[in-house]
N, C-alpha and C positions, 0 to 999 in steps of 0.2 A: 504494500500500499504506499503510495507516494504522497508525502504531505505537501499540500499546496498552501504557500504562504500568501496571504492577502496583503494589500497595501497598508492596511491598519496594523496587522501584526508585525510587519516589517518596520513600520514606523515606531511601534512599541519597543521592538528589539533595539533599533538604533537610539532611542531615548535612554534605554538602560545602559547601552555602552557608553553613551555620552555622559550619563550621570556617573558611572564607574570611573571613567577617565577623569572627570572633573573632581571626584573624591580623592583619587590618587594624587593628582597634582596639587590639590589642596593640602593634603597631608604632608607632601614633600616640600611645600612652600614654607619659607622661613616666616616664623612668627615673631612679631614685635609687640609683646604685651605692653599695654599702656600702664603707667604707674598710677596707682590708686590709693586713696587715703580713706580711712573710716574705722569703725569698730573692729571689724574682722581683719583688716589689714594690719592693725595695731596688735591684735592677738597673733597674727601670723609672724610679724616682726619680732615680738617677745619671744616666741616659740623658737625662731631661728637664733635669736641671740642667746637664749638659754642653752639650747642643745649644742650649738657650736662652741659656746663657752666651756661647757662640761667637756666636750670631746677633746678641746685643745689644752684644757688647764689640768684635768685629772692625772695625766702621766707624770706631771711635774710635781705632785703632791707627795710628801714624805711622811712615814709613819714608822716610829720606832727604828729610825736609822736606815730604812729601806723605802722603796717606792711603794706608795699605798696601794695601787692597782698594777699588778704585773703578772703577766702570764709567761712564766720563765720555762720555755719548752725545753732547753738543753738539761736543766735541772730537774724537769718535771715537777715544778712547784707553781701553783697558781695563787698568787696573793691577791685577796679581796678585803681591803681594810685590815682588820686584826685576825682574819682567818686565812688559813692555808689549806688549799685543796690539792689533791694528788689524782693521778690517772685512775686510781681505784675509786675515786668519787665521781666517775663518769655519770652515774645515775642522776646526780644533781643537775648536770647539764641537760639531761633528758627531761627532768621535771621542769626546768626553766623553759625549755622550748615548748613543752605541752602548755605551761601556763601562758606564754606569749601567744601561742596559737588561739587558745581559749579566750584570752583577753581581746585579741583582734576580732574573733567571731563575735564576741558579746557587744563591743564597741560598734562593729559594723551594723549588727542587727539594730542596735539602738539609734545610731547617729549617722549611719551611712559611711561615706569615706573621708571622715574627718582626720584619720590617719595619714591618708595620701595628702591632704591639703595642708596639714600642719606639722607633721612629724616625720614623714618619710624621708629618709637620707637623700633621695633624689630631689625632692621638693625643697629641703633645707638648703643644700649646696647650690641648687639652680637659683634660689632666691638671692644667695650670696653673689653668684656670678652676675646675675642681672643687676643687682645694686652697683657692682663694679662697672659694668657696661654702661649704665646710665651716668655714672659720675665721670666716665672718660668720654663717651660718645654723646651724651645729652639725652633728650627726651625721645619718645617714639618717633616723632616726625623728623627729629634731627637724624636719628639713626637711619630711617628709611632714605632720607635725602643724601646721607653720606654714602650708603651702599650704592645708590643710583649714580652718584657723581663719578666722573672720570678719574682715573688714577692721577694722583698729584702727591707733592711732598706732604702736604697737610694730611691727606688721607692715610697715607702710608705711615706718618708719625703717629696719628690717633689710633690706628689699627695696631700698630706694633707696641704701642704703650698698653693698650688693653690686654693684649696676649701676654706680654711680659708680666703684667700683674697677675693675670689668670694662671700662667705657668708657675710663677713664684708661689702663689697661694696654693696651688695643687702640690708642688713638691713638699712644701712645709705640712700639707695634709698627710702626704705619704710618710714623712719623717715622724709625725705624731702617730700614725697608725702603727709603724714598726716600734714606736716608743712603748706600746702597750706590751710587747714581746720581748723587748731588750731595753735594759735600763736607759731611761730617756735622757738623763744628763750626760751620761757617757756617749750615747748615740749621738746627740747633737753636737757634742765637741768633736767626735770623730768625723761628722759629716762636714762640719766647717773646715776641718784640717784634712779632709780627703783621706781618712784612715779607716772608713767602714770595710767591713768584709764583703765579699761578693754576694752572699745571701741577703745581708741587710741592704746592700745597694740595689739589688734587683727588686726587692719588695717595696723600697721607697719609690723608685721610678715606675714601677708597675701600678701601684695604687695611685701615684700622682697622675699618670697617664689616664687611668681609668676616671679619676676625678675630672681632669681636664676634659676629656672626651664626653663623658656623661652630662656634666653640668654646663660645659661651655659650648658643646656642638650639638649633641643629640637632644638634650633637654626633653621636650615633650615626646620625642620618638621612643624613649625608654617607656614612658607611661602607656603609649598607644600600641607599641608593637612587642616589647620586650617583657613588660612586667605581667606575670600570670594573674596577679590579684585582680586587675581590672576584668578578666575573663570570668572568673567564678564568683565575683562579688554578688552577682544576681541571685545566687543560691541562698544568700543570707538576707536578702531584701524581702520585704513584705509591704503590705499597705500601711503599716504603722511605722515604718522606718523613715527617720529624718533625712531629708535630701534638699539640695538646692533646686528650687522650682520656680517656674514662671506661672503667675496666676492668670491663665488665659480667660477666665470669666470676667476678669476686671481689665485686663490689658487689650483684648481684642474688641474691635478692629484696630489694628495699629496703623499709624500714620503720622507724618510730620505736621506741625501746626505752630501758630504763634501762641505765646502765653495768654494772650487776651481772648483767644478763640473759646467759644462754648463748645466744649467736647460733645456734650449730650446732643446739642442741636445739630452738630455736625455728624453725629452718628459714629463717634470714635471712642475707643477705650483709652486707658491711660498711657499705653505704650506710644510714645513719639516716634519710634523707629529711628532712633539716634545711632544704633549700633555700638554704642560705648561698651555695653555688656560684652559684645564680641571682641572689641579692641582690648579690653583688659584681661581676657581669658588666656591663661598660659598654654592652653592646649588648642586654642583657636576655634572652639565650638560656639554654636548660637544656642544658648540655654532655652530660648523661646521655642526650639524645636522639640522640646521634652527631654526626659531623662536619657542620657547617652553614657555608654561605658567610658567615653573619653573624659567625662567630668571628673575631677579629682576633689570636689567638694571644697575648694579654697575659699569660696564666697567673695571673690574679687568682684564678681558681677552683683552681687547684693550691695556692697558699698558704692559701686559706680551708679546703679540704678537709684538707690536712695538719694544720692547726690543730685541726680537729674530731677527726680520727684520734688525735692526741696526747692529747686529753681523754678519748677513749673507750678509749685503751690499744690500739689497733689499729696495724697497720703503715702507714706513709705509703705515698703513691703510688697510692691508689685513682684519683684523677685525676692524670695526669702527662703529660710530653712522651714520646710514644711513637710507634711506627709501626704500620700496619695488620698487617705481618708478625708483629711481636712479640706484638700483641694475639691473633693467631690461633695462637700457640705456635711461631712460626717464628723466623728470624734476619734482622737488618737487614743489607743490602748496601750499603755507602756507595759503593764504587767500582763504578758501574754505567754502561753506555754514556752515558746523557744527561749524567750527571755529569762524565764524562771530556770530552765534546764541549764542554759549557758551559765547563769549566774551561780547556781548551786555547785556545778561541776568546777567553775572556776574558783570559788570560795574553798571548796574542799581540796582542791589541788594545792592552792596557796597555803592553807593550813597544814597539809600533809608535808609540803616541802619544808615549812618552818620547823615543824615538829621534828622531822628527820633530821635537819641540820642541828637542832638543839640537842638531840640524843646522839649525835655523831661522836664516835670515839676516835681519837687520833692514833690508834694502834690496830694492827691487823695481824691475823695469823691464818696461815694455810697449812693443813696437815696432809701430807702425801705418803701414802703407805708404800713400802717397797714391794713391787709386784714380782720381783725375781723369784721369791719363795712365798709359799703360803704362811709357813711358820717353820721354826727350827727348835730343836731340843738342846738346852745348854748341859754342860758337864755336871751341874748340880740337879739336873732332872727338871728343870723349869721350861715352860714353853715361852718362846721369845718372838716378838714382832719387831720389825725395824721400820722407823718412819723418818721422814725428812720434814722438819718443821721450819717454815719460812715465817720469820717474823719481820714486820714492816713497822717502822716508826714514822708516823705522819705528823708528829708533834714538831713544834719550833725548837725543841731542846732535846739533848741526848737522854736517854733513860737506860737504867738497868733493869733487867726482867728476870723473874723467877717463872719456872715452868712446873707444873704439877699435873698428875693424871689420876682419874678415879672412874669408878663404874663397875669394877670387879674386885672382890675382896682380896686384900694382901697384894696389890699390884706394886711393881717395883719399877721405878723409872731410872734408867741408866743414861747419864749424860757426862760430857766432858767437864763441865764446870756448873757450879751452883747457880751463879748469876751470869746473865748475858748482856753485854752493852751493844746497844744499837744506837748509832748516831742519827741525828735528825734527817730524815729522808733516805735512810739506808734500809736495805733488805738483806737480812742475814739468814743463811741457811744453816739450820742446827740438827745434825743427826742424832737421833736418840733411840734407845732400845727399851722396850716394855716387856717385863717378865711376869709370869704368874705361875702358880702351882696348877698343873692340869686338873686337880680335883676340884678346883673352884670354877672351871668352865662348864657351864650348863648347856651350851650349844656349840656349834662349830663357828658361828659368827656372833660376836658379842659387842655391844655398844660401850664405848669408853668416851670419856670427856677430857680433853686437854684444856687447862686452865693457864692463861698468861696474865701475870700481875706486873705492874710497873712499881718498882721499889720506892716507897715513900709516897706513892699516889694510889689511895685506896679506890678511887673512882676510875682508874685506868685499868680495867680488866676485861678480858674477852674469853669467851668459851667456845671451843670448836669440837664438833663430834667426829668420831672415827670409829672404825671397826677393828676388832682384835680377832684373829683366826686361830683356831687350834683344834685338836682332837677332843672328843667327848668320852667320858667313861661311865655315863649314866644312862 
């Protein structure tokens, strides 16, 4: 069967192709976000200042003669304020990631993409780069005019200045990033004197290049094409989720007009079609087209529209944070099933993490039974099992440890020394032999318990279960 295309269907396909080409070209076109002032812009600026301030300041902080936050990979020590974590504490990283994911789900369900608009690293560094760009090249119109201008000494000078500042800022960002894994003061001095090792140098320039590329060049393309969050956020949205929305019932029909015009008599809504909401959008979308995955919820269009409404003498809130239910004339329900479920799981996870960390012991012990032989009989007629005891000291100071065993009557523990010293961060292997009279064995496999105590610290004790094998005579 041959499909016959009518002129109407061909025209429809041509229109779709044209729309697709226009969409692709629009996404590849450089966006010049207009500077905006207002309540949400102030919140966003404060968020950028606080987050970047913490990022750049924390590696320089000292505590008890060491860096307060340091993930020392060569020494396998992870310092966070007065706590020290080890690779054996990997479970806490897992808990942290679970809590972060649940927190993101909870916040997204409640308030949409506020994370993207105010706290996402891509947004934060892009805002910093945009601020630098405005200081060097000027306003949106001045930037557009400069880019369209022919090459000249002035244009090259301005562009070179901007990129020099961008690159310097990016390199310092890379130094700071590596400063979380290598002592910051030593790292900075070595960087200035060109004495950094190859690994540190690689990661400084790698992270610096990533910052320069993502925040300086890619910008909104990261949000539109690289970030997976924009794709699955709709799963967490419902009719009661807060989002940046254009009130069509109030704004349409849109159209330009003078301030003195009677909009009701002219049959117009509050939207004057000034497109300023589009000009300030960092991703270049028109919020009047409805909810779009490209919207990062930064509320720049809200501040811009409120400013226009003030000048026109109209009420604010034509573009505002709202929910689908409110826009349809209904009410928002904050306490809904998914909010309750996310909230309860999040609270339980946080409580569990804090409790686990509070009960964490800075000592560890693994008992490995010698599998070369099930058991052997000594010259005294006793049944003997051999074990390798691995002792781990995760405390910040050295400790002496005593080891004991119980679980079977008249157990005898044979080891080289009464006390074992384990330095901070060390793992010591201790071979021991456990002996018992065969008469006391009630079965072939018997449960025994090894107990490790830190001398002088009654609260530092760990118990580990093991199996004792032997013959039975009952």
